[in-house]
C-alpha positions in Angstrom: -1.9 147.3 55.9 -0.8 146.4 59.4 2.9 147.3 60.1 5.0 146.2 63.0 8.2 147.4 64.6 10.8 145.5 66.5 9.4 146.4 69.9 6.1 144.8 69.0 7.8 141.4 69.1 9.2 141.7 72.7 8.5 138.6 74.7 7.0 136.7 71.7 8.2 133.3 70.5 9.6 133.6 67.0 11.2 131.6 64.2 13.4 133.4 61.6 13.7 132.5 57.9 15.7 131.6 55.9 18.9 129.9 57.4 21.4 132.3 55.7 23.5 135.2 56.9 20.6 137.7 56.5 18.4 135.4 58.5 21.0 134.8 61.2 21.5 138.5 61.5 17.8 139.2 61.9 17.7 136.5 64.6 20.5 138.3 66.5 18.7 141.6 66.2 15.4 140.2 67.4 17.0 138.6 70.4 18.5 142.0 71.3 15.0 143.5 71.0 13.7 141.1 73.7 12.1 138.4 71.5 12.6 134.7 72.0 14.0 133.2 68.9 13.3 129.4 68.8 15.3 128.7 65.7 15.4 129.0 61.9 13.0 128.0 59.2 14.3 126.9 55.9 12.5 125.0 53.1 15.6 123.1 52.2 18.6 123.4 54.6 19.2 121.0 57.5 20.6 121.8 60.9 20.1 121.3 64.7 18.0 124.5 65.0 16.4 124.4 61.6 12.9 123.5 60.8 11.8 122.4 57.3 8.2 121.6 58.1 5.8 122.9 60.7 5.7 119.5 62.3 9.3 120.1 63.5 8.5 123.4 65.1 7.6 124.3 68.6 4.6 126.5 69.4 5.3 130.0 68.1 3.8 133.4 67.5 5.2 134.2 64.2 7.9 133.5 61.5 9.8 136.5 60.3 11.4 136.4 56.9 14.7 138.4 56.5 14.9 141.0 53.7 15.6 139.7 50.2 14.1 139.8 46.7 12.6 136.3 47.4 10.4 136.7 50.4 7.3 135.8 48.6 8.8 132.6 47.3 10.1 131.6 50.7 6.7 132.3 52.3 5.0 130.2 49.6 7.3 127.3 50.3 6.8 127.6 54.1 3.0 127.6 53.5 3.4 124.5 51.4 5.3 123.0 54.4 2.4 123.6 56.8 3.2 127.0 58.3 0.1 129.3 58.8 0.0 132.2 56.4 -1.3 134.7 59.0 1.8 133.9 61.2 4.3 134.8 58.5 5.8 138.3 58.3 8.2 140.0 56.0 11.0 142.2 57.4 10.9 145.2 55.1 13.8 147.2 56.5 16.5 147.1 59.1 16.9 150.8 59.8 14.6 150.8 61.7 13.3 147.2 61.8 9.9 147.1 60.3 7.5 144.2 59.3 4.5 143.6 57.2 2.2 140.5 57.0 2.5 138.0 54.2 -0.5 137.9 51.9 -1.2 134.5 50.3 -1.7 134.3 46.6 -5.3 134.8 45.4 -7.2 132.2 43.4 -6.7 134.2 40.2 -2.9 134.4 40.8 -2.8 130.6 41.4 -4.6 130.2 38.1 -2.1 132.5 36.3 0.7 130.4 37.8 -0.9 127.2 36.5 -1.2 128.7 33.0 2.3 129.8 33.1 3.5 126.4 34.0 1.5 124.9 31.1 3.1 127.3 28.7 6.5 126.5 30.1 5.9 122.8 29.3 5.1 123.7 25.7 8.2 125.8 25.4 10.3 122.9 26.7 9.8 121.3 23.3 11.8 124.1 21.5 15.1 122.7 20.0 18.3 123.6 21.9 21.3 125.2 20.3 23.4 128.2 21.7 25.7 128.7 24.7 23.9 131.3 26.9 25.7 133.3 29.6 23.2 134.2 32.1 23.2 137.1 34.6 20.5 138.9 36.8 20.5 142.6 37.2 24.2 143.1 36.6 26.8 141.0 34.8 29.6 140.1 37.1 33.2 139.8 35.9 33.5 136.0 35.3 30.4 135.7 33.0 31.1 139.0 31.4 34.8 138.3 30.6 34.1 134.8 29.4 31.3 136.0 27.1 33.5 138.9 25.8 36.1 136.4 24.7 33.5 133.9 23.3 31.8 136.7 21.3 35.1 137.5 19.5 34.8 134.1 17.9 31.5 134.9 16.2 30.0 131.6 17.4 26.6 130.8 18.7 26.8 132.4 22.1 24.7 135.0 23.9 24.8 137.1 27.0 21.3 137.5 28.5 20.8 139.9 31.5 17.5 139.5 33.2 16.3 142.9 34.8 19.5 144.5 33.5 20.4 147.7 35.3 22.3 149.0 32.3 24.4 147.9 29.3 27.5 145.8 30.4 28.4 144.7 26.9 27.1 146.0 23.6 26.0 142.5 22.5 23.9 141.7 25.7 20.3 140.8 25.3 18.0 142.2 28.0 14.5 142.6 26.7 12.3 140.1 28.7 10.9 138.2 25.8 14.4 137.7 24.3 15.8 136.6 27.6 13.1 134.1 28.0 13.4 132.8 24.4 17.3 132.4 24.6 17.1 130.7 28.0 14.6 128.3 26.6 16.9 127.6 23.6 20.1 127.3 25.5 22.0 124.0 24.9 24.6 125.2 27.6 23.9 127.7 30.3 26.8 129.5 32.0 26.4 131.6 35.2 28.6 132.7 38.2 25.9 133.1 40.8 23.1 130.8 42.1 19.7 131.8 41.0 16.3 131.3 42.4 14.5 132.5 39.2 11.8 129.9 38.6 12.4 130.0 34.8 16.1 129.4 35.2 15.7 126.7 37.8 13.2 124.8 35.6 15.6 125.0 32.6 18.7 124.0 34.5 17.3 120.5 34.9 16.9 120.2 31.1 20.2 121.6 29.9 23.9 121.5 30.7 24.8 124.1 33.3 28.3 125.3 33.9 28.8 127.2 37.2 31.8 129.6 37.3 30.9 131.0 40.7 33.0 134.0 41.8 36.0 133.0 43.8 37.7 130.6 46.2 35.9 131.0 49.6 37.2 131.7 53.1 33.6 132.1 54.3 31.2 129.2 54.1 28.8 129.1 51.1 25.3 127.6 50.9 25.8 126.7 47.2 23.2 124.6 45.6 23.6 121.4 47.6 20.2 121.9 49.3 18.3 121.7 46.0 17.4 118.1 45.3 16.6 118.7 41.6 20.0 120.2 40.8 23.0 118.4 39.3 25.0 120.9 37.1 27.2 119.6 34.3 30.3 121.3 35.7 31.7 123.5 38.4 34.7 125.6 37.5 37.3 127.1 39.8 41.0 128.1 40.0 42.1 125.4 42.5 42.1 121.6 42.2 42.4 121.4 46.0 39.2 123.3 46.5 37.5 121.3 43.8 38.4 118.2 45.7 38.0 119.3 49.4 35.6 122.2 49.6 33.3 122.8 46.7 31.7 119.4 46.4 30.2 120.0 49.9 28.7 123.2 48.7 27.8 122.7 45.0 26.5 119.7 43.1 28.0 118.9 39.8 29.1 116.0 37.6 32.5 117.5 37.1 34.8 119.9 39.0 37.2 121.6 36.7 40.3 123.7 37.5 40.3 126.0 34.5 40.8 129.1 36.6 38.5 132.2 36.6 37.9 134.3 33.6 38.2 137.5 35.7 41.7 136.4 36.7 42.9 136.5 33.1 43.4 140.3 33.6 45.9 139.6 36.3 48.0 137.6 33.9 47.7 139.9 30.8 49.2 143.1 29.6 46.9 146.1 29.9 45.9 146.1 26.2 44.9 142.5 26.3 42.6 142.8 29.4 38.8 142.8 29.1 37.9 146.4 29.6 34.1 146.0 29.3 32.2 147.4 32.3 35.5 148.7 33.6 36.8 152.3 33.9 39.1 152.9 31.0 43.0 152.2 31.0 43.6 155.9 30.3 41.8 156.9 33.5 43.9 154.4 35.4 47.1 155.7 34.0 46.2 159.3 34.7 45.2 158.5 38.3 48.5 156.7 39.0 50.9 159.0 37.2 54.0 157.6 38.9 52.3 157.0 42.2 51.7 153.7 44.0 48.2 152.3 43.9 46.5 150.8 46.9 43.2 149.0 46.2 40.8 148.4 49.1 38.1 145.7 48.4 36.1 144.8 51.5 33.5 142.1 51.3 29.8 142.7 52.1 28.5 142.6 55.7 25.1 140.8 55.9 24.5 142.5 59.3 24.4 146.0 57.6 27.6 147.2 59.3 29.3 148.3 56.0 30.8 151.5 57.3 34.5 150.9 57.6 36.6 152.5 60.4 38.7 154.8 58.2 39.9 158.2 59.1 40.0 159.8 55.7 41.9 162.9 56.7 44.7 160.8 58.3 44.7 158.5 55.3 45.1 161.4 52.9 48.1 162.6 54.8 49.6 159.0 54.8 49.2 158.9 51.0 50.9 162.2 50.5 53.8 161.1 52.6 54.1 157.8 50.7 53.4 159.0 47.2 50.4 156.7 46.7 46.7 156.8 45.8 44.0 154.9 47.5 41.1 153.3 45.6 38.1 151.7 47.5 35.8 149.4 45.6 32.8 148.1 47.7 30.2 145.5 46.9 27.8 146.1 44.1 24.9 146.4 46.6 26.5 149.4 48.2 27.9 151.5 45.4 25.4 151.9 42.6 27.1 155.0 41.1 28.7 154.6 37.6 31.8 156.9 37.7 34.9 157.4 39.7 34.3 159.5 42.8 36.9 161.4 44.8 36.5 161.4 48.6 35.5 164.9 49.7 38.5 167.0 50.5 41.0 164.1 49.8 42.6 164.2 46.3 44.5 160.9 46.9 41.3 158.9 47.7 38.9 157.6 45.2 35.8 155.3 45.1 35.6 152.9 42.2 31.9 152.2 41.0 30.8 149.0 42.9 29.0 147.5 39.8 31.9 147.8 37.5 34.6 145.3 36.8 37.7 146.4 38.9 40.0 143.5 37.8 41.8 145.4 35.0 42.8 148.0 37.6 43.5 145.3 40.3 46.3 143.9 38.0 48.2 147.1 38.4 47.7 147.6 42.1 50.9 147.7 44.4 49.0 146.6 47.5 45.6 144.9 47.9 43.7 145.5 51.2 40.7 143.2 51.8 39.3 141.2 54.7 37.4 137.9 54.0 36.9 138.3 50.3 38.0 135.7 47.7 39.9 138.4 45.9 42.7 137.8 48.3 43.2 134.3 46.6 43.0 135.9 43.1 45.6 138.5 43.9 48.1 135.8 44.7 48.6 135.5 40.9 50.0 139.1 41.0 52.7 138.1 43.5 52.3 141.4 45.5 51.4 142.2 49.1 48.0 141.5 50.6 46.9 143.3 53.7 43.9 141.9 55.7 41.8 144.6 57.6 39.9 142.2 59.9 38.6 144.7 62.5 35.3 142.8 62.9 36.1 139.2 62.4 34.3 137.9 65.5 31.1 139.8 64.7 31.4 138.8 61.1 31.7 135.2 62.0 28.8 135.4 64.3 26.5 136.2 61.3 28.2 134.3 58.5 28.7 131.1 60.5 31.8 128.9 60.1 34.6 129.6 57.7 35.3 127.2 55.0 39.0 126.9 55.8 41.4 128.0 58.5 42.7 131.5 58.8 46.2 130.2 58.4 45.3 128.9 54.9 43.7 132.2 53.8 45.9 135.0 55.1 49.2 135.3 53.2 50.2 138.8 54.3 49.9 141.4 57.1 46.8 142.0 59.2 45.3 145.0 61.0 42.6 145.1 63.7 42.1 148.9 63.7 42.9 151.9 61.5 46.2 152.8 63.3 47.5 149.3 62.7 46.3 149.6 59.1 48.4 152.7 58.5 51.4 150.9 60.1 51.1 147.8 58.0 50.5 149.7 54.8 53.8 151.6 55.3 55.7 148.3 55.8 54.0 146.6 52.8 54.8 149.6 50.6 58.4 149.5 51.7 59.1 145.8 51.3 57.5 142.5 50.3 57.6 140.5 53.6 55.3 137.6 52.7 56.4 136.3 49.3 57.2 132.9 50.6 53.8 132.5 52.3 52.0 133.4 49.2 54.0 130.9 47.2 53.2 128.2 49.7 49.5 128.8 49.6 49.5 128.7 45.7 51.3 125.4 45.8 49.1 123.9 48.5 45.9 124.8 46.7 47.3 124.0 43.2 46.1 127.3 42.0 45.9 127.8 38.2 48.2 130.5 36.9 47.2 130.3 33.2 44.5 132.2 31.3 41.1 130.6 31.8 39.0 131.7 28.8 40.6 129.8 25.9 40.2 126.4 27.7 36.8 127.2 29.1 35.4 128.3 25.8 36.8 125.2 24.1 35.0 123.1 26.8 31.7 125.0 26.3 31.9 124.4 22.6 32.5 120.6 23.1 29.3 120.5 25.4 27.4 122.5 22.8 28.1 119.9 20.1 27.4 116.8 22.2 24.2 115.0 21.5 
């Protein structure tokens, strides 16, 4: 198979797909390599530099599709919109940048797809019944916590995990045929991510979908607004202000409900009452703290691949010894696939929490949260403890992510640091005194944030939907 590197595109006229942070980052990288980027291609999104159909494009040499699990589907959509198959290339890696050509589906594969669609039409006749919580690869905290509470009731509810990477809850269903069967039978579908799975997206037009998402955003979100066939039953968040001002421009739903987030229940509960599924155990938390202050660092994911954070571990270890504290870093699930607590080499006060585990039962006991642009900063307001924003790359981050959903002054309710030395200074101040309590309270009031447990009211609502005709 023909492979290309970044240098092979020098001087050529390119479009990049899709119009998302990964695509925008690839566009920046290709410009740096000497290519001419004419704009973005996206099958659904609109914008001044975005093409949906080949008729909107300028003469070009190729369209490069950014890395993702859905390159084939994106390419098929582009081909349906008139783009030439031989000009479509997949970016297969960023370090170094490499590309391979798109191969259009064979006649046999198209026939299989047709038969699959026919079978799906027959399955649509199956009677609907249960509430199905749906996850892909790993069950994130909102879906997992809500299901765990629902499951205690012994009602007609299931957690299905497509392509499960491991067991997140002992009652989860993850065998492919059972996943398909339960999705097909669902009266109500509950999720906390957007999905491009063709089976799910077919079914979401025939059943009631409740989108829990995973947090109040500082960064802009694409949501589902670009999909003409989607109108979910409900979108749930922890803020009536966001439900009125922000989320309707991102997600389409009949109702926007301020129930709170299931994962935030842990921040309002005693340790014994928290959901400990897919979390490191309470005993390990207690042993780690053992009279010391707990600092939790939760940076968000960087689509530009710059996920190495400017931390001097040796200096940080010394700081922690001086301040009788331990430091826990929990990165994005994409970046930390290990399943156990790991100590930073040579530093007995610094640990790494497994990225694909639920950290909220531990977050509830943190004395200080350090984050950057993550929605966890809003969640942690419920704990009424200091938040420190480590925003050393905000300009570069914004260049890839695009506009922020709200102003910085409506997101940051604590100290900020632009480099590691400032981080140490601000940590020392935040551990010594609570300087921003009034600002935190003001943001909670402005956004009408929910400070009651979510699961009881959410489950009651789901059961009402389940019993509607």
